[in-house]
C-alpha positions as CSV (number, residue, x, y, z in Angstrom):
1,M,42.4,-16.6,-16.8
2,S,42.9,-19.8,-14.7
3,A,40.5,-21.6,-12.4
4,A,42.4,-20.1,-9.7
5,D,41.8,-16.6,-9.0
6,S,44.6,-13.9,-7.5
7,T,43.6,-15.2,-4.2
8,G,43.8,-19.0,-5.0
9,R,40.0,-19.2,-4.7
10,N,38.5,-21.9,-7.1
11,N,35.6,-20.9,-8.6
12,A,34.8,-23.2,-11.6
13,R,31.8,-25.4,-11.7
14,P,32.2,-29.1,-11.4
15,G,33.5,-30.7,-14.8
16,T,34.5,-27.2,-16.2
17,D,38.3,-26.0,-16.1
18,S,38.3,-23.2,-18.5
19,H,35.4,-21.1,-17.8
20,P,34.8,-20.7,-13.8
21,E,31.8,-18.9,-12.6
22,P,32.2,-15.4,-11.2
23,P,31.8,-15.1,-7.4
24,S,29.2,-12.6,-8.0
25,L,27.2,-15.0,-9.8
26,V,27.4,-17.2,-7.3
27,A,26.4,-14.9,-4.8
28,A,23.4,-13.6,-6.5
29,R,21.9,-17.2,-7.4
30,T,22.2,-17.9,-3.9
31,V,20.5,-14.4,-2.6
32,V,17.7,-15.5,-5.2
33,R,17.0,-19.1,-3.8
34,A,17.3,-17.5,-0.6
35,L,14.4,-14.7,-1.4
36,I,12.2,-17.8,-2.6
37,H,13.0,-19.8,0.7
38,A,11.8,-16.9,2.7
39,G,8.4,-16.5,0.9
40,V,9.2,-13.6,-1.8
41,H,7.0,-14.3,-4.9
42,Q,7.6,-11.1,-6.5
43,V,10.6,-9.2,-7.9
44,I,10.1,-5.8,-9.1
45,L,13.4,-5.1,-11.1
46,A,14.8,-1.5,-12.7
47,P,17.7,-2.7,-15.2
48,G,21.2,-1.7,-14.6
49,S,24.7,-3.0,-14.3
50,R,25.9,-3.4,-11.1
51,S,22.7,-5.6,-10.6
52,A,23.6,-7.8,-13.8
53,P,24.6,-10.9,-11.5
54,L,21.0,-11.3,-10.2
55,V,19.3,-11.4,-13.6
56,P,20.2,-14.9,-14.8
57,A,19.2,-16.4,-11.6
58,L,15.8,-14.3,-11.8
59,A,15.1,-15.5,-15.2
60,A,15.8,-19.1,-14.3
61,A,13.8,-18.9,-11.3
62,E,10.9,-17.3,-13.4
63,R,11.1,-19.7,-15.8
64,D,11.2,-22.3,-13.1
65,G,7.4,-21.1,-11.8
66,K,9.1,-19.8,-8.3
67,L,8.6,-16.3,-8.6
68,R,7.4,-13.7,-11.0
69,V,9.4,-10.8,-12.3
70,R,8.3,-7.5,-13.8
71,V,11.0,-5.2,-15.3
72,V,10.1,-1.3,-14.7
73,L,12.3,1.4,-16.1
74,D,12.3,3.8,-13.5
75,E,13.7,3.0,-9.9
76,R,11.1,5.8,-8.7
77,S,8.3,3.7,-10.2
78,A,9.6,0.1,-9.5
79,G,9.6,1.1,-5.9
80,F,5.9,2.4,-5.8
81,V,5.1,-0.8,-7.7
82,A,6.8,-3.2,-5.2
83,L,4.7,-1.2,-2.8
84,G,1.2,-1.8,-4.7
85,C,2.2,-5.4,-4.7
86,A,2.8,-5.6,-1.1
87,R,-0.8,-3.3,-0.6
88,A,-2.9,-6.2,-2.8
89,E,-1.3,-9.0,-0.4
90,L,-2.2,-7.1,2.8
91,L,-5.7,-6.9,1.5
92,A,-5.4,-10.9,1.3
93,G,-4.7,-10.8,4.7
94,R,-0.9,-11.7,4.1
95,R,2.4,-9.9,4.8
96,R,4.4,-10.8,2.1
97,P,6.7,-8.3,0.2
98,A,7.8,-7.7,-2.9
99,A,11.3,-7.3,-3.6
100,V,12.7,-4.8,-5.8
101,V,15.8,-4.8,-7.1
102,T,18.1,-1.6,-8.6
103,T,21.7,-1.0,-9.4
104,S,24.1,1.7,-7.3
105,G,24.2,5.0,-7.5
106,T,21.3,7.5,-7.9
107,A,18.9,4.4,-8.5
108,V,18.9,3.8,-5.1
109,A,17.8,7.3,-4.0
110,N,15.3,7.2,-6.4
111,L,13.7,4.3,-3.9
112,H,13.2,7.0,-1.2
113,P,9.8,8.0,-1.7
114,A,8.3,4.9,-1.9
115,V,10.3,3.9,1.3
116,A,8.9,6.7,3.1
117,E,5.5,5.7,2.1
118,A,5.9,2.4,3.1
119,D,7.7,3.5,6.7
120,A,4.7,5.6,7.5
121,A,2.3,3.3,6.3
122,G,3.7,0.2,7.6
123,V,3.9,-1.9,4.6
124,P,6.5,-4.8,3.9
125,L,8.9,-3.3,1.3
126,L,12.3,-5.5,0.5
127,L,14.9,-3.4,-1.4
128,V,17.7,-5.3,-3.1
129,T,20.1,-2.5,-3.9
130,A,23.3,-3.6,-6.0
131,D,26.3,-1.8,-5.0
132,R,30.0,-1.6,-5.3
133,P,32.8,-3.5,-3.4
134,H,33.7,-2.0,-0.4
135,E,37.0,-0.7,-1.4
136,A,35.6,1.3,-4.0
137,V,33.1,3.7,-1.7
138,G,34.5,7.0,-1.3
139,T,37.1,7.0,-3.9
140,G,35.4,8.8,-6.9
141,A,34.5,5.1,-8.4
142,N,31.6,5.7,-11.0
143,Q,27.7,5.3,-9.5
144,T,29.4,4.6,-5.9
145,T,27.7,6.3,-2.8
146,E,27.2,5.4,0.6
147,Q,24.0,3.1,0.2
148,T,23.6,1.4,3.2
149,R,22.5,5.1,5.5
150,I,20.8,6.2,2.5
151,F,17.4,5.4,3.9
152,G,18.2,6.7,7.8
153,A,15.9,5.7,10.2
154,A,13.1,4.8,7.4
155,A,14.5,1.1,6.8
156,R,13.6,-1.7,9.8
157,L,16.7,-3.3,9.2
158,T,19.8,-2.6,6.6
159,V,21.9,-5.9,5.6
160,D,25.4,-5.0,4.0
161,L,26.8,-8.1,2.4
162,P,30.3,-8.0,1.0
163,A,31.2,-8.9,-2.3
164,D,32.5,-12.4,-2.8
165,I,31.3,-13.6,0.5
166,T,30.3,-17.2,-0.8
167,A,33.5,-17.4,-2.6
168,D,35.4,-16.8,0.4
169,L,33.6,-18.9,2.7
170,G,32.1,-21.8,0.7
171,Q,29.2,-23.3,2.3
172,A,29.5,-21.0,5.6
173,G,29.0,-18.2,3.0
174,V,25.9,-19.9,1.4
175,R,24.4,-20.2,5.0
176,A,25.5,-16.8,5.9
177,V,23.8,-15.2,3.1
178,A,20.5,-16.9,3.4
179,G,20.3,-16.1,7.0
180,Q,20.6,-12.7,6.4
181,V,18.0,-12.5,3.4
182,R,15.7,-14.2,6.0
183,R,16.4,-11.5,8.4
184,A,15.7,-9.0,5.9
185,V,12.5,-10.6,5.0
186,D,11.4,-11.1,8.5
187,A,12.2,-7.4,9.2
188,A,10.1,-6.0,6.7
189,T,7.1,-8.3,7.5
190,G,7.7,-7.4,10.9
191,A,7.5,-11.0,11.8
192,L,9.2,-10.5,15.2
193,T,8.4,-6.7,15.6
194,N,4.9,-6.5,14.8
195,D,6.5,-3.3,12.9
196,P,6.1,-3.8,8.8
197,G,8.1,-1.8,6.6
198,P,11.0,-1.3,4.4
199,A,14.1,-3.6,4.9
200,Q,17.3,-3.3,2.9
201,L,19.3,-6.1,1.2
202,N,22.7,-4.3,-0.1
203,L,24.6,-6.8,-2.0
204,R,28.1,-5.8,-3.3
205,F,29.2,-7.4,-6.2
206,R,32.9,-7.1,-7.5
207,P,33.7,-7.7,-11.4
208,P,33.1,-10.0,-13.4
209,L,29.5,-9.3,-13.2
210,A,28.6,-11.9,-16.1
211,P,29.8,-15.4,-16.9
212,E,32.8,-15.5,-19.8
213,P,31.3,-15.9,-23.3
214,G,31.0,-19.6,-23.9
215,A,30.4,-20.5,-20.4
216,E,27.7,-22.7,-19.7
217,T,24.7,-21.0,-17.8
218,P,23.7,-23.0,-14.5
219,A,20.1,-24.2,-14.3
220,G,17.9,-23.0,-12.0
221,T,18.7,-21.3,-8.9
222,G,21.1,-23.5,-7.1
223,T,23.6,-22.5,-4.6
224,A,27.1,-22.5,-4.9
225,P,29.1,-25.2,-6.7
226,G,29.4,-28.3,-4.8
227,V,27.4,-26.7,-1.9
228,A,24.3,-28.4,-0.4
229,P,21.0,-26.1,-0.8
230,P,20.0,-24.3,2.2
231,T,17.4,-26.9,3.3
232,Q,20.2,-29.7,3.3
233,V,22.6,-27.5,5.6
234,G,20.3,-26.7,8.5
235,L,18.3,-23.9,7.2
236,P,14.5,-24.2,8.5
237,E,11.9,-24.0,6.0
238,T,9.5,-21.2,6.6
239,S,6.3,-22.4,8.1
240,G,4.3,-19.3,6.9
241,G,6.3,-16.2,7.5
242,P,5.3,-13.3,5.3
243,A,2.4,-15.3,3.7
244,A,0.8,-16.0,7.0
245,P,-2.5,-14.5,7.6
246,I,-1.9,-11.5,9.7
247,A,-5.0,-10.9,11.8
248,P,-8.1,-13.2,12.2
249,V,-11.0,-11.1,10.6
250,P,-14.5,-10.9,11.7
251,A,-16.6,-13.2,9.6
252,A,-19.7,-10.9,9.4
253,P,-20.5,-8.0,11.8
254,Q,-23.2,-8.7,14.4
255,R,-25.9,-6.3,15.8
256,P,-26.8,-6.7,19.5
257,G,-29.6,-9.5,19.6
258,A,-28.2,-11.4,16.7
259,A,-25.2,-14.1,17.5
260,E,-24.0,-11.6,20.6
261,Q,-26.3,-10.2,22.7
262,P,-25.0,-6.9,24.3
263,R,-22.4,-6.4,27.1
264,Q,-24.2,-6.8,30.7
265,N,-22.5,-4.5,33.3
266,A,-22.8,-6.9,36.5
267,G,-24.2,-4.3,38.5
268,N,-26.3,-1.8,36.6
269,G,-27.8,-4.4,33.5
270,C,-27.3,-2.9,30.3
271,R,-25.2,0.3,30.6
272,E,-25.4,2.8,28.1
273,E,-22.8,4.9,26.5
274,H,-22.7,8.1,23.9
275,G,-19.7,7.1,21.6
276,V,-18.6,6.7,18.0
277,V,-16.1,4.8,16.1
278,V,-13.6,6.6,13.8
279,A,-12.4,4.5,11.1
280,G,-9.2,5.5,9.4
281,D,-7.0,4.5,6.4
282,A,-5.9,1.0,7.1
283,V,-3.5,-1.3,5.4
284,D,-4.8,-4.4,7.2
285,A,-8.3,-5.7,8.6
286,T,-8.0,-3.0,11.4
287,G,-11.2,-1.0,9.5
288,R,-13.3,-4.3,9.5
289,Y,-12.9,-4.6,13.6
290,A,-14.2,-1.0,13.4
291,R,-17.3,-1.6,11.8
292,A,-18.1,-4.7,13.8
293,L,-17.6,-2.9,16.7
294,A,-19.7,0.0,15.9
295,E,-22.7,-2.3,14.7
296,Y,-22.1,-4.3,18.1
297,L,-22.4,-1.1,19.9
298,D,-25.1,0.6,17.7
299,W,-22.7,4.0,17.7
300,P,-22.0,5.9,15.0
301,L,-19.3,5.1,12.4
302,L,-17.3,7.8,10.7
303,A,-15.0,5.8,8.2
304,E,-12.8,6.9,5.6
305,P,-13.3,5.2,2.0
306,T,-10.4,3.4,2.1
307,S,-10.7,2.0,5.7
308,G,-12.3,-1.2,5.0
309,A,-15.2,0.1,7.2
310,R,-17.2,2.1,4.8
311,G,-20.5,0.0,5.3
312,G,-23.4,-1.0,7.4
313,P,-26.3,0.7,9.3
314,Q,-24.1,2.7,11.4
315,A,-21.8,4.3,8.5
316,L,-22.3,7.9,8.1
317,T,-22.1,9.9,5.1
318,R,-20.8,14.1,5.1
319,Y,-19.8,13.5,8.8
320,A,-16.8,15.9,8.9
321,E,-19.0,18.6,7.1
322,L,-22.0,17.6,9.8
323,L,-19.4,18.7,12.3
324,N,-18.6,22.0,11.2
325,T,-22.4,22.6,11.8
326,R,-24.3,23.6,14.9
327,A,-26.4,20.3,15.1
328,G,-23.6,18.2,14.7
329,A,-21.3,20.4,17.3
330,R,-24.3,19.8,19.8
331,L,-24.3,16.1,19.0
332,A,-20.3,16.0,19.2
333,A,-20.4,17.7,22.7
334,Q,-22.6,14.3,24.2
335,V,-19.9,12.0,22.9
336,E,-18.4,10.6,25.8
337,R,-16.1,7.8,24.3
338,V,-14.3,7.7,21.0
339,V,-12.7,3.9,19.5
340,V,-10.1,5.0,16.9
341,A,-8.8,2.8,14.0
342,G,-6.4,2.9,11.3
343,H,-5.3,6.2,10.2
344,P,-7.7,9.0,10.1
345,S,-6.2,12.0,8.2
346,L,-8.7,13.7,5.7
347,T,-10.7,16.0,7.2
348,R,-9.9,18.8,10.1
349,P,-13.2,18.2,12.1
350,I,-12.0,14.8,12.8
351,G,-8.6,15.9,13.8
352,A,-10.4,18.3,16.1
353,L,-12.5,15.5,17.8
354,L,-9.6,13.2,18.4
355,G,-7.7,16.5,19.8
356,R,-10.5,17.1,22.6
357,D,-9.2,15.9,26.4
358,D,-12.8,16.1,27.9
359,L,-13.5,12.4,26.5
360,R,-12.1,9.1,26.4
361,I,-10.3,7.8,23.7
362,D,-9.2,4.3,22.9
363,V,-7.3,3.0,19.7
364,L,-7.1,-0.3,18.1
365,T,-4.0,-1.4,15.9
366,G,-3.1,-4.1,14.2
367,T,0.7,-3.3,14.3
368,S,3.0,-1.9,17.2
369,R,2.4,1.6,15.7
370,W,-0.7,3.9,15.8
371,T,-1.8,7.1,15.2
372,D,-2.5,9.5,18.2
373,V,-1.3,12.8,17.0
374,A,-2.6,15.1,19.7
375,G,-1.7,12.5,22.4
376,T,-5.1,12.0,24.2
377,A,-5.1,8.2,23.8
378,A,-6.4,6.8,27.0
379,S,-5.4,3.0,25.8
380,V,-4.2,1.3,23.0
381,V,-5.4,-2.3,22.1
382,P,-3.2,-4.5,19.9
383,L,-5.1,-6.9,17.5
384,M,-2.4,-9.5,17.5
385,P,-1.7,-10.8,14.1
386,A,-1.6,-14.7,13.6
387,A,1.7,-14.3,12.2
388,H,3.5,-12.5,14.8
389,R,5.9,-15.6,15.8
390,N,7.3,-13.7,18.9
391,A,4.0,-13.4,20.7
392,P,3.6,-15.2,24.0
393,A,1.1,-17.6,24.7
394,G,-2.4,-16.2,25.6
395,T,-1.6,-12.4,24.9
396,A,-3.7,-12.2,21.6
397,A,-5.8,-9.5,21.5
398,P,-9.7,-10.0,21.8
399,S,-11.1,-10.4,18.2
400,A,-15.0,-10.4,18.5
401,P,-16.9,-7.1,18.9
402,A,-18.2,-8.6,22.3
403,D,-14.5,-9.2,23.6
404,L,-13.6,-6.0,22.5
405,A,-16.3,-4.0,24.3
406,D,-15.4,-6.1,27.3
407,A,-11.6,-5.4,27.0
408,L,-12.4,-1.4,26.9
409,D,-15.4,-1.2,29.1
410,L,-17.6,0.3,26.4
411,G,-21.5,0.7,27.1
412,Q,-24.1,0.5,24.4
413,G,-25.4,3.5,22.6
414,P,-28.6,4.8,23.8
415,H,-31.6,4.2,21.9
416,G,-32.1,6.3,18.7
417,W,-28.2,7.6,19.3
418,T,-27.1,6.7,15.8
419,A,-30.3,7.7,14.1
420,R,-29.9,11.3,15.3
421,W,-26.3,11.2,13.6
422,H,-28.1,9.8,10.3
423,A,-31.1,12.4,10.8
424,A,-28.5,15.3,11.1
425,V,-26.7,14.4,8.4
426,A,-30.1,14.0,6.3
427,A,-31.0,17.6,7.3
428,L,-27.7,19.0,5.8
429,P,-28.4,21.3,2.7
430,A,-28.8,18.9,-0.5
431,D,-26.4,18.7,-3.2
432,P,-27.9,19.4,-6.6
433,D,-28.6,16.1,-8.3
434,P,-26.2,15.6,-11.6
435,A,-28.1,12.9,-12.9
436,R,-31.1,14.9,-14.0
437,A,-28.8,17.1,-16.5
438,D,-26.4,14.2,-17.2
439,I,-23.7,16.8,-15.8
440,L,-20.0,15.6,-15.3
441,S,-18.9,17.4,-12.3
442,A,-16.2,16.1,-10.0
443,D,-18.6,14.9,-7.3
444,A,-20.4,13.1,-9.6
445,A,-17.6,11.5,-11.5
446,V,-16.3,10.1,-8.1
447,T,-19.1,8.8,-6.3
448,A,-20.0,7.1,-9.9
449,V,-16.4,5.4,-9.7
450,W,-17.5,4.1,-6.2
451,D,-21.2,3.3,-6.9
452,A,-20.2,0.9,-9.5
453,A,-18.2,-1.1,-7.0
454,L,-21.5,-1.0,-5.1
455,R,-23.2,-2.5,-7.9
456,A,-20.8,-5.5,-8.8
457,P,-21.5,-8.6,-7.5
458,V,-19.4,-9.4,-3.9
459,G,-15.9,-10.0,-5.0
460,A,-16.4,-9.0,-8.6
461,A,-15.5,-5.5,-8.6
462,P,-12.0,-3.8,-9.6
463,L,-9.7,-3.4,-6.6
464,L,-10.2,0.8,-6.2
465,V,-7.0,2.9,-5.8
466,V,-8.0,6.2,-4.9
467,G,-5.5,9.4,-5.3
468,S,-4.7,11.9,-2.6
469,S,-5.8,15.1,-1.8
470,L,-9.2,16.4,-3.3
471,T,-10.2,13.1,-5.0
472,I,-10.2,11.0,-1.8
473,R,-12.0,13.8,0.3
474,R,-14.9,13.7,-2.3
475,L,-15.2,10.2,-1.7
476,D,-15.0,10.5,2.1
477,R,-18.0,13.2,1.9
478,L,-19.9,11.3,-0.4
479,A,-19.4,7.8,-1.0
480,A,-22.6,5.6,0.1
481,P,-21.8,3.0,2.5
482,A,-22.0,-0.5,1.5
483,R,-24.6,-2.7,2.6
484,G,-22.4,-5.8,2.7
485,P,-18.9,-5.7,2.8
486,A,-17.1,-2.3,1.5
487,P,-15.4,-2.2,-1.5
488,A,-11.7,-3.1,-1.6
489,A,-9.7,0.2,-1.7
490,I,-6.3,1.3,-0.8
491,A,-4.8,4.9,-1.3
492,N,-1.2,5.9,-0.4
493,R,-2.0,7.7,3.3
494,G,1.2,7.1,5.2
495,L,2.5,10.5,4.0
496,A,-0.8,11.4,2.0
497,G,1.6,12.4,-1.2
498,I,0.3,12.1,-4.7
499,D,4.0,10.5,-5.7
500,G,3.7,7.2,-7.1
501,T,0.0,6.4,-7.4
502,L,0.2,5.2,-10.7
503,A,2.8,3.0,-9.7
504,T,1.1,1.7,-6.8
505,S,-1.9,0.9,-8.8
506,L,0.3,-1.0,-11.2
507,G,1.7,-3.2,-8.4
508,A,-1.9,-4.1,-7.0
509,A,-2.9,-5.1,-10.5
510,I,-0.3,-7.4,-11.7
511,T,-0.8,-9.0,-8.1
512,A,-4.5,-9.1,-7.6
513,G,-6.0,-8.9,-10.9
514,P,-8.1,-5.7,-12.2
515,V,-7.7,-2.5,-10.6
516,R,-9.3,1.0,-11.4
517,V,-7.6,4.1,-10.0
518,V,-9.2,7.3,-9.5
519,V,-6.9,10.5,-9.5
520,G,-7.1,14.1,-10.4
521,D,-5.0,15.5,-13.5
522,L,-2.1,16.5,-11.2
523,T,-1.9,13.3,-9.8
524,F,-2.0,12.0,-13.3
525,L,0.6,14.0,-14.6
526,H,3.0,13.5,-11.8
527,D,3.3,9.6,-12.1
528,A,2.2,9.4,-15.8
529,M,5.5,7.9,-16.9
530,S,4.7,4.7,-14.6
531,L,2.6,3.9,-17.2
532,S,5.2,3.5,-19.8
533,R,5.3,-0.3,-20.3
534,G,8.1,-2.4,-21.7
535,S,7.2,-4.4,-25.0
536,L,7.9,-7.3,-23.6
537,E,6.1,-7.4,-20.1
538,A,2.8,-8.3,-20.0
539,E,-0.5,-5.7,-20.4
540,P,-2.2,-5.3,-17.2
541,D,-5.8,-4.8,-16.2
542,L,-5.5,-1.3,-15.1
543,Q,-8.0,1.5,-15.5
544,V,-7.1,5.0,-14.8
545,I,-9.8,7.8,-14.2
546,V,-8.5,11.2,-14.6
547,I,-10.8,13.6,-13.0
548,D,-9.7,16.9,-15.0
549,D,-10.5,19.8,-12.9
550,G,-7.4,22.0,-14.4
551,G,-5.1,21.8,-11.3
552,G,-4.8,21.5,-7.8
553,A,-8.4,22.0,-6.9
554,I,-7.9,21.3,-2.9
555,F,-6.2,24.4,-2.4
556,S,-9.6,26.1,-3.2
557,T,-10.8,24.5,-0.1
558,L,-8.2,25.7,2.1
559,E,-7.4,29.3,3.4
560,Y,-5.1,30.5,0.7
561,P,-7.5,32.1,-1.8
562,A,-8.7,34.4,1.1
563,V,-5.2,36.0,1.3
564,T,-3.5,35.2,-2.3
565,P,-4.1,37.3,-5.8
566,P,-6.2,34.6,-7.8
567,A,-3.4,35.3,-10.4
568,D,-0.8,34.1,-7.9
569,L,-3.3,31.3,-6.4
570,A,-3.6,29.7,-10.0
571,R,0.5,30.1,-10.7
572,F,1.7,28.8,-7.4
573,F,-1.0,26.8,-5.9
574,T,-3.3,25.5,-8.6
575,T,-0.7,25.1,-11.1
576,P,-2.9,24.2,-14.2
577,Q,-0.8,22.4,-16.7
578,A,-0.7,22.6,-20.3
579,T,-0.7,18.7,-21.1
580,D,-3.6,16.9,-22.2
581,P,-3.8,14.2,-20.1
582,A,-5.8,11.8,-22.9
583,A,-2.9,12.5,-25.8
584,L,-0.1,11.4,-23.1
585,A,-1.9,8.6,-22.4
586,A,-2.4,7.5,-26.0
587,A,1.4,8.4,-26.5
588,L,2.0,5.8,-24.0
589,G,-0.2,3.2,-25.5
590,L,-3.5,3.3,-23.2
591,R,-6.9,3.1,-24.9
592,V,-8.4,6.4,-24.1
593,H,-12.3,7.2,-23.5
594,R,-13.6,10.4,-23.3
595,P,-17.5,10.1,-22.0
596,P,-19.5,13.1,-23.2
597,G,-21.9,12.8,-20.1
598,L,-22.5,11.1,-16.4
599,A,-24.8,8.2,-17.9
600,A,-21.8,7.5,-20.2
601,L,-19.3,7.5,-17.4
602,R,-21.2,5.1,-15.6
603,A,-22.3,2.8,-18.4
604,L,-18.5,2.6,-19.1
605,L,-17.7,1.5,-15.4
606,D,-20.0,-1.1,-15.7
607,Q,-17.8,-2.8,-17.9
608,P,-15.2,-5.2,-16.6
609,V,-11.6,-4.0,-16.7
610,H,-9.4,-5.5,-19.6
611,G,-5.9,-4.0,-20.3
612,L,-4.8,-0.6,-19.7
613,S,-6.9,2.3,-20.1
614,L,-7.6,5.8,-19.7
615,V,-11.1,7.6,-19.0
616,H,-10.7,11.2,-19.4
617,V,-13.3,13.2,-17.4
618,R,-13.4,16.3,-18.2
619,L,-15.5,18.6,-15.9
620,A,-18.1,20.8,-17.4
621,A,-16.4,23.8,-16.6
622,E,-13.1,22.7,-18.2
623,A,-14.2,20.9,-21.1
624,G,-15.9,23.7,-23.8
625,D,-16.5,21.9,-27.0
626,N,-14.1,19.1,-26.6
627,N,-16.3,16.4,-25.2
628,S,-16.4,13.9,-28.2
629,T,-15.9,10.0,-27.3
C-alpha cells in the first residue's frame, strides 16, 4: 500500500513513507484525547475487534496518567460497572461519567439494562460504541446492526461519527470530532439541560483497524498528523464540566433555636403545621436537604436507607409498618403537608400517602425530573446544581432549610408532633432480639451490615451498596437512624431491578475505594459473573454479603402466597437455586467466609474491607449442619 490511499488521501505520519497510519487509529486517538479534554477519567473496556483502534490510544493515555482503564469481559457487566463509577462520583458531588467501550453488534445491545437504569435514575453514562461504516449497515455484514437507534428514547443524545472523518477533513475533522465528544459528555452530565443520563457516541471505523507490522506506534494521545491539538485550534478548555459540584450541600442540619430560628409568619407569629418529610432513594444531595428541612421544622422524617437522609432525631424506623396500623392511620389523617425528595419506591403505605388529594404535596428535585406517580404534587422546587451552566443569574433555588421553608410557606411542627410518631413506632410489637440466641436471621444479618457502618468513624466505613427486592426493604424497616451523617449507601432504584448489582458495586469500588454490598442469593447468582476478574486487572476492595434465604423471599410478603399452591409458588416465584453461592465465589477467586452466628458476622463486619471476598450468610432455617467457617 502506498502512502496515498485510493481516494488520494495521504495518511503517512511525518517522517514515514512506507507505513501510513490507518485513519481509524487517527480518529480513535482524537476521540480519546477529546474524552480526556471533556473531563472523562475512567474507561470500562469490553474487548472486541471493531473497537480495536481505541486500544493504543487508551493504553497510552493510561500510561500517561490521564485516565484509568478497566477491562471487563462481558458488556452487560461493563455497562453496570460504568454506572457504579458514576454513582460513586455523584456521592462525591460530581457529575462525571465513565465511558464504556464496546465492539459492534450484540455487544451494544448488552448495554441496554445499564442504560435503562441510568436513564430512570438520572446517572451520567457515556456509551462509546464501535461500529461498521455506513455502507455495511443493512447488507448482512458480520456483527452489523442499526446501533444508533438501539437505546430508543433512553439516550439523552446519540452522536454518529462517520468513518475516516479526520482523514477526510484533516484539522476540521479533528475539531468536529472533539466538538461532538464534548456534546455527548455534556448531554450525559446534563450540563445544559440538568437532565443527566446515558449518551451514546457511535464511532464508525473502516479497516484497517490496526497499524501495519513494523509501523511506529504513536506516543501519547496526540491528534492527526500535522494537526494542532484541540487547545491550539480554538477549542475552549472545560472549566469544571462534569467534575464540578452538582449542588451546594447543607454543612450541618440546624434545629430551630440554633443557627437559624423558626420562620415567623408576618401576621400570626410562628405558624404551626402538621407535616412530614418523605425522602426516597437519591443519587445526589437531595436527601440531605430533606433531613435538614425536617430538623428545622421539627417534622417526622420518613427516609429510605439510600436517601442520604437516614439520620438525626426526626428519622423513624418501621414507618411503613406504622402507617398500616390504626395508630399510624390516626397520625396520617392529621398530616396537612408532605415534602418529598428523591425517588421513594419501597413501600405501598408511602405510595398511598403520596397519592392522597386532601393534603398539599411539594417536591424537591436536583434535576429536571422528579417523582410524582399519582400526579398529586402541588409544586416542584428545583435545587439548582452549581454546574448547571445555562442557569440564568439569580435563578438558583434556596439551599438553607429556612429558605426552603419560606419558599414553600411551611409551618413549624406543633409541640410533640414528631414525638408522637416516635412513640407510636415504639408501641409496635417488638421483634425478637436475635443477639440473645446468636441467631443469623435475615433481618439480623442485614441490620448488622448497617450497624457496622454506624460504628465506624465518620468517613471510614466502606461505601454500602444494597440489593433491591427484600434486602433493601429489610433495611428500610429496621436500619437505625445515624446520629451524625447517614451512612453512604446506594442502590439501583431507578428501575429497581436486581440486574447488575455486583457490577455496580465493582464500579463504585474502583472509583471510591472499599465497598460492601449486601444482596440476597438470587441477586448474587443473577450477576455473579461480574465478579470474574482478568488476571491482569487490579483486585478491588469489594466485600459481597450474601443473605441466603433459599430464593426470592420477597414474594412471601406479597399477595401471591394466598392464591398460589405452595409447589407452584416455589417453582414459579421463589425459584430456589441448586448453585452454592460460596462454591461459585471460590471458583471465581474470592475469599469466602461463613460466619456460624451473629456474633461472628458482627466481628467480621468490624474488619476493614481488603481485596475481593464473599460472606455467605446461611440463614438458620436453611443452614442445616453446614455452618462451619
